[in-house]
N, C-alpha and C positions, 0 to 999 in steps of 0.2 A: 342352074345355079348364078346364068348370066347378069339377072337383076342386083348381084351382091355389090356393091360399090368397093373402087379397088382403093386401096391404100399403100402407102408406102413406109418401110421400113427406114427410120431414122438412128442415127447414130449421136450418142453423148459420150462427149469426152470426161472421163470418169477419172484418170491419171495420167502424170505429165513428171518430168525427172525434179520440176520444181516444187511438185505438188502430189507425192505419191500414194497411191491408195493402202493401208494399213490394214491386215486382214485380224482378226482376233488371236491367231497361232501368233503374229509376231512376223509374219511373212511379209513380203510387199511388190507391188508393180508399180513401175513408173513410167506404163504405157500400156493405158486400157480404155477400153469405151464399154458402153453397155448399149445393144438393138433394143429398140421400143417402137409402138405404136401410140399414135395420137387419135383419139376418137372424138369428135364433136370440137367444141370450141369453147377455150377460155371464157367467161365473165368477166366485167371490167376487171373487179376486185380479186378476181381467182380464188371465188370461194367456191364453186360447182365442179372442183377436180372429184375426181374419184380413183384410186390407185388397186390396180387388182394385181395379184400373185399369182401368176399361172400354176400350173400342178406339174407333177415332177418330171414328164417328158415334154412337157406343152413350151410351145415358143408365146411370143410377146405377138403373137399376130392372135389376139384374142376374136377378132370378128373383121369381115372383109374379105378381101381377094388381095393377094399377094403375089405372083407371078414368079416376081425378079426377087432375090434380096443378094446382089455381089458380095455381100460380107459372111459368107459362108459357103461353104461347099456341100453341104448336110440339106439344103432346100428342096426336099423332093417334090414332086406333085403333091404328097399328103399333106404336105405342109401350108401348102398355097391356100388355102382357106381357112378362115378363123374357127377355132375348136371350141369357140361358146357362141356360135353365130346367131342360134336361138334366144339366146338372153340379152345380146349385146347389140342394139342397132334405134332407129328412130320409131319411137311406142312400144318399145322392147321392156324386159323387166328393167332394164339398166337403160334408160331413155337416153339416146346421144343427142335429141335435140335441145334437151335438157342439162346434160351432164357432160363435163369432158370425160373421157375414160382414159387413162394412160396403163399402158401393161410394156413392162421389160423384161428380157428374159434376163436370166440368171447370170451373174457376174460366174464363172467357171462353166457356161453352158456352150452351146453349139451351133447356135442361130443367129450369132452375129456378135453376140458381148465376147470380150476374151475369155477366152478358154485353154485347155491345153493343148489343142488342136491350133491356137492362133499361134503365129509368126512371135516369138521371142527377138524383138530388134539389137539384142546385145550379141545372139550369135547368127541371127538368120536361119535359126530353125525351130520344127514347133517347140512349145514348151514340155508337152509332153510329160515325164514324170517329175519334173521343175515345179508343175505347178503350183502354186498354193492350196494349203487345205484351205475348204470354206465353212463356215456357221451360218446356221439361218438367221444371226444377226449381221453377217458381213453382207449378206444378200441384203440385208433391210436397208443397212448402212449405204450402200451403193445407190440404193434409190431413193433415199431421202439427198444424196448429192445431187442425182436426177431434180428432184421435186425442187431444190436450195437454188436449181440452175434456171427453172422453169420460172422462179419467182412466186411458186404456191407456199404459204407459209402454214395452211390449215386445209386439209383435206375434209370435203363433206363425207367422203366414206374411203374405208378399206377394207375390200374385198378379198376372201381366199379359198378356194375350194381344194380338199386334198392336202396335199403338201405346201399348197397354197396357203392354206389356212396359219402354218407354222410363221409364214412371214408377216399374217395379217395379225396373229396375237404379239409377235414380237413389237410390232410396232407399235400396234396400239399400247402397251405395257412399258416399252420402253422409250418411246416416243411420243406420252401421250396427250402432248399440246397440240400435235401434228394432224389429229382427227378428231371427227365429232361422232360420227356411226362405225360400228364393227360388226362386220357380216363373215363369220368362219364357218364353211361350210363341209360337213363330214370330215372332220379334220380332228386335232387330238392337242393334251396338254403337255406332253409329253412321249419321247419312243415306249412303247411297249417291249416286252420283254421277246414276244411271237414275233413283233416287226423289224426288231434287231436282228433274230435266227434270221428270217427270212431276207435280209440285206443283206446277213452276212453269207449267206448261201450264194445269192447272185454275184458278191464282190470276189468269190471264189472260183465261180466257173470262167468270170473273167481272165483273174489272175492264174489262171492254173489254165488257160489255154495257151498250147506254144507257142502263139503267133505274139502273145500280148509284149514279151521282150523288156519287162518290168515295165512298162508304158512308154517304150520308144520303140515304136513300130514304124512310123509315119515314112519313114523311107524305105522301107521293105517292100517288097512284092505281096505279102501277105499281112492282114489286119486279124487281130482276134476275135472274125466274125462270129465264129461258133459258139463261144464263149460268151456272147454279148448277146446272141439267139437263144443261148439258155437262161440266162440272167431274164430276158424281158420277157420268157414263157413262166419262169418261176412268180414274175411280178403279175402279169397279165389274169391266172386265176385269183387273186385276190380282186382286181378291179373290176372283173366281168362276173356276176353272179353264174354261178354254175349251169344253173338251168336254161340260163341266158346264151351258155355258151352250147350247149345242146341245140337249142334253137338256132343259132345263127350258123354254127356249123354245116357246111354242103352236106347233103345226103349220098355226097357219090366221094370215095377215097380215090383221092390223087397221087399218081406215083411222085415221088420226090426226085429232085432233081437237083444237081449240084452240091450245095451243104448238106449235110446229112443223107446222101444219097447212097449211105449205104444200109439204110434205115425205111423201109416200107411200112407205112405206116397199116394199121390193121382196120380202121375205123374211120367216120368224119372226124371225131373229135380228135385224133391223134394229126390227121391231116390240119385240121383248122389250127391246132396250135402249133404245128412247124410252120404253118405259111405266116402265123403272125411273127413267130421270133426271126425266121428270116426277111420278112420286107424292112421290120426294124432297122436291121442292120445298115440299113442305105439312107438312112436319117439321122444316125445316130451317133455320137462320138464315145467309144468306149471309156476312155479318160474321163470325158464329162459325166459317163453315167456311174463313174464309181466316185467322183468326188459327191455328186448329188447322193448318193447313197450312203456316202461318209454323213454329207450335212443332215441328212436326215437320222441316220442310228444317233448321231451325237448330240440331239435335241434335247435340251433339258431348259426350258425358260428362266426356272431358277437360277440354275449354276450361270449359265450365259446372260442371266439380267441383271437387275438390280435392286435386289429384296431379297428377304433372309428365308421367305416360304412361298408358295401359291397364293395365300390369302394377301399378304401383304403386297403382293406384284398386283394381283386384280385392285389392291387398293387405289392404285395411280390410276386406273381408268375412273375409279369413283370420284376421286377429289377433279379429274378430268370432265366429270359430268357427260362420260360416253354411253351411250345405247347400243345395245347389243341385240344383234338377231342369231342364232344360234340352230344351224340346221342340224337333225342328224335324219341318215338314212337304216330304217327299220332293218333291211337284209344287207346291210353292208359289212363284210368279211375284211376290210382291208382298214379302215378306223371303224373302230368296235362301237355301236351306241354308248356303250357303256363310257368312253372317252369322251361323247360330250357331255353326257349327265355328271362326268367329272369336273368339267368346264362349267356349266352352270349350277350344281352344287358352288363351287370357287365364287361366281359369281353371288350368288344368294348372299354367301357370307359376307363376302366385302361390300354387300349391297349396292352393286353395281344394277342399273335397270336394265333389264332385258328381257325378251321374247325366247321362248324354246319349240323349236316346232321339229317335230317327226313327222318323215315322209316315210310313206308306206309305198314300197316298190318293191316289182318283181326284178329289178334292172340292177338290184346290188348299188358299189359305189358309183358305176356308170350313171345313176340316175341324173347326177347334178348336170351331165352333159347332155340329158335326151330327153328332159322332162320339163321343159323351163314350167309349164301350166301349173305342177306342184311345189313351183317357188316364187310365180312370177307375184301374185297376192300382196304375200306377206312383204317380199321387197320393194314393191311400190311405196307401200305403204310406209315403211322405216325412212326408204328415201326420198319420200316427198313430203313428208311429215315435219312439220317446222319445228 
């Protein structure tokens, strides 16, 4: 992968004592930043910008190679390469020879944006349990602040896969004048009961780890890595198709070392899942994980938006003459196809121009990361069409 262009993490000042950032909860920060990357160049009138919201545990590094990120301690080797490299770059589905792509780490994250592991200047200690609770609307508003600073009044498109799609839809309906095209990929219109249960299980796994200490564990010798490992395993089985897990897992059972050493896996699938859980703990903050779980679990675009019901909300897109491209994955067990169908039904009811594409894939939810050829023609058409 040596031919991949090297990029750098940029830092945007989101809040100062003179202009604090106020969250939907009423809490605020008066010292906060966003970590982001900018790929490609803005044109003269800044009309070629695409804002991309990353998925749950993703970072701002959507494409390229970034071996150093001094704004975080969680930038492991696994983070050095862009998570959407097959999709973003010169001549790719999102062509950086034509467009300027911007992707920012969520506020509350752990890859350089201010989050629970960041130092509170008032105390000199990490925020920990005192970090504000976040909503999808908070994430969107923080990135609107970034666009304002960059002088971008209207995006060419906003794109969001998975949980990033929640931000994509929120921007389109709460700030309809800020974009022309909307591309939600394998996402939902509100959090389902099933996902709220799965998220609750993950939250409890972390908070019941004896080393969690109510979220204030940073000064301790031990962190709640067992709980975080368990949470990651719970989520991983929804991201990756079960047949794909079987294929990916090595056919050799590896002995467990360190964490979970008391349990010896019986087959290659158990060994694979333990490996996925353990390696994740090196690159993610448990408190950031909890904040993002809560953000996803509480997502309700009508309650958090500016309309009386979902159709009324989508009429804001109709009035702004948005054009939607909605992707669904037929074997998705994280955001089920019925969720995208509900979005499309709402778009039809609101008379919003849209295309609806169902991707047939054996890779499950992960398809949007791995199979650019299934998405590229449709994305290029919408992004390139005048």
